[in-house]
Each structure stands twice: as structure tokens, then as C-alpha cells.
MARLUMVEX-645601 format. One record per residue (C-alpha): residue number from 1; z, y, x. Coordinates in steps of 0.25 Angstrom, whole numbers, plus 5000, padded with zeros to 4 digits. Layout:
N
NUM,Z,Y,X $
...
END
This chain:
136
1,4902,5196,4889 $
2,4900,5184,4880 $
3,4913,5176,4879 $
4,4905,5164,4875 $
5,4897,5164,4888 $
6,4911,5164,4895 $
7,4916,5152,4887 $
8,4902,5145,4887 $
9,4903,5145,4903 $
10,4913,5134,4902 $
11,4907,5121,4899 $
12,4913,5107,4895 $
13,4911,5102,4909 $
14,4922,5112,4913 $
15,4932,5105,4904 $
16,4930,5092,4913 $
17,4935,5099,4926 $
18,4948,5093,4931 $
19,4959,5103,4934 $
20,4967,5100,4947 $
21,4982,5102,4946 $
22,4987,5107,4959 $
23,5002,5109,4954 $
24,5006,5096,4960 $
25,4999,5098,4974 $
26,5009,5100,4985 $
27,5003,5113,4990 $
28,5005,5119,4976 $
29,5019,5114,4975 $
30,5022,5120,4989 $
31,5015,5133,4985 $
32,5023,5134,4972 $
33,5036,5132,4978 $
34,5033,5143,4989 $
35,5028,5152,4979 $
36,5040,5151,4969 $
37,5050,5153,4981 $
38,5043,5165,4987 $
39,5041,5172,4974 $
40,5055,5169,4970 $
41,5061,5183,4973 $
42,5049,5190,4966 $
43,5051,5181,4954 $
44,5066,5184,4954 $
45,5065,5199,4955 $
46,5055,5199,4943 $
47,5064,5191,4934 $
48,5077,5198,4938 $
49,5070,5211,4934 $
50,5066,5205,4921 $
51,5080,5199,4918 $
52,5087,5212,4922 $
53,5078,5220,4912 $
54,5082,5210,4901 $
55,5097,5209,4904 $
56,5102,5219,4914 $
57,5116,5212,4914 $
58,5110,5199,4920 $
59,5116,5194,4933 $
60,5106,5196,4945 $
61,5112,5184,4952 $
62,5111,5175,4940 $
63,5096,5178,4939 $
64,5094,5176,4954 $
65,5100,5163,4954 $
66,5092,5159,4941 $
67,5080,5164,4948 $
68,5082,5156,4961 $
69,5085,5143,4953 $
70,5072,5144,4945 $
71,5064,5148,4957 $
72,5069,5138,4967 $
73,5069,5126,4957 $
74,5055,5130,4952 $
75,5050,5130,4966 $
76,5057,5117,4969 $
77,5050,5111,4957 $
78,5037,5112,4966 $
79,5042,5108,4979 $
80,5049,5096,4974 $
81,5035,5090,4970 $
82,5031,5089,4985 $
83,5031,5074,4989 $
84,5034,5072,5003 $
85,5029,5058,5003 $
86,5015,5063,4999 $
87,5007,5066,5011 $
88,4999,5076,5003 $
89,5011,5084,5000 $
90,5016,5083,5015 $
91,5002,5089,5019 $
92,5003,5100,5008 $
93,5017,5104,5014 $
94,5012,5104,5028 $
95,4999,5112,5024 $
96,5007,5123,5016 $
97,5017,5127,5026 $
98,5020,5141,5026 $
99,5032,5149,5030 $
100,5033,5154,5015 $
101,5034,5140,5010 $
102,5045,5136,5021 $
103,5053,5149,5017 $
104,5051,5144,5002 $
105,5057,5130,5006 $
106,5068,5137,5013 $
107,5071,5146,5002 $
108,5072,5134,4992 $
109,5081,5126,5001 $
110,5090,5138,5002 $
111,5091,5140,4987 $
112,5093,5125,4984 $
113,5104,5124,4995 $
114,5111,5136,4988 $
115,5111,5129,4975 $
116,5114,5116,4981 $
117,5102,5108,4977 $
118,5100,5100,4989 $
119,5091,5090,4984 $
120,5081,5101,4982 $
121,5083,5106,4996 $
122,5081,5092,5002 $
123,5067,5092,4995 $
124,5063,5105,5000 $
125,5068,5102,5014 $
126,5059,5090,5015 $
127,5047,5098,5012 $
128,5052,5109,5022 $
129,5053,5098,5032 $
130,5038,5095,5031 $
131,5035,5109,5035 $
132,5045,5109,5046 $
133,5039,5097,5052 $
134,5025,5103,5051 $
135,5029,5115,5059 $
136,5035,5107,5070 $
END
């Protein structure tokens, strides 16, 4: 295998290709929110094992609380970018309805209620309302 042939297969024309950033697309935002929430327990277990190996005296409840805070706030950083005044965002919400996404929204609402961050609950509830209206 000639390494020069591999690198020569890329031309200067390839440098002019525009990359599309989907990281602000509402479908991406909803998907990341759902993925983070649903993978939360898996993430927590892996981190707990790691932390217990490094410090066996660590408090399991403190680690769980910290893990919940990190996960739910990270997930919220995606969902808060949904703009309910934008028709494309509303359409993306309606097109991406799944029971898993609804469960993720419910889980986040429950978490933020428990830590008394009601303004975050209100934002999530507005998004959930779009799903509920679609199902009617």
C-alpha cells in the first residue's frame, strides 16, 4: 500500500467543501437530550465503580447526587435551545415524538422539581405540551 496514493486522492477541491453544523438543529437537540437522560444510569454506574476503586470511603449518595446534577443540567443545556416561537422547531418536536423522549422529559421534570429548579420545569413542560397536543 502506497501512503502517497492515499493522500493524493484528496484534492484541493475537497478543501472547498462546506461542512454543515447540525449541532443547533432541533432534531439534534431533542436527540441529545433524550440520549443523555436515557444513558444516565449506565453512566452513573460506570463512574461509581471508577470512584469507588479510587476511594473506597466515598459516599455513594453524594456521588449519585452529583451525577444526577451533572447529567440533568447537561441534558437541559440542549433542550433549552428549543425555540417554541420557531415553526421549524415546533415541527421537529412533533416529528420526533417517541415514548422514550416523553419519558426523558418526565424524568427531567421530576428531577428539577426535586431540586426546586422550577424555571427549568416550566421550559420542559412547554415542550412536553407540544407532544401532548400532537397526541390528542
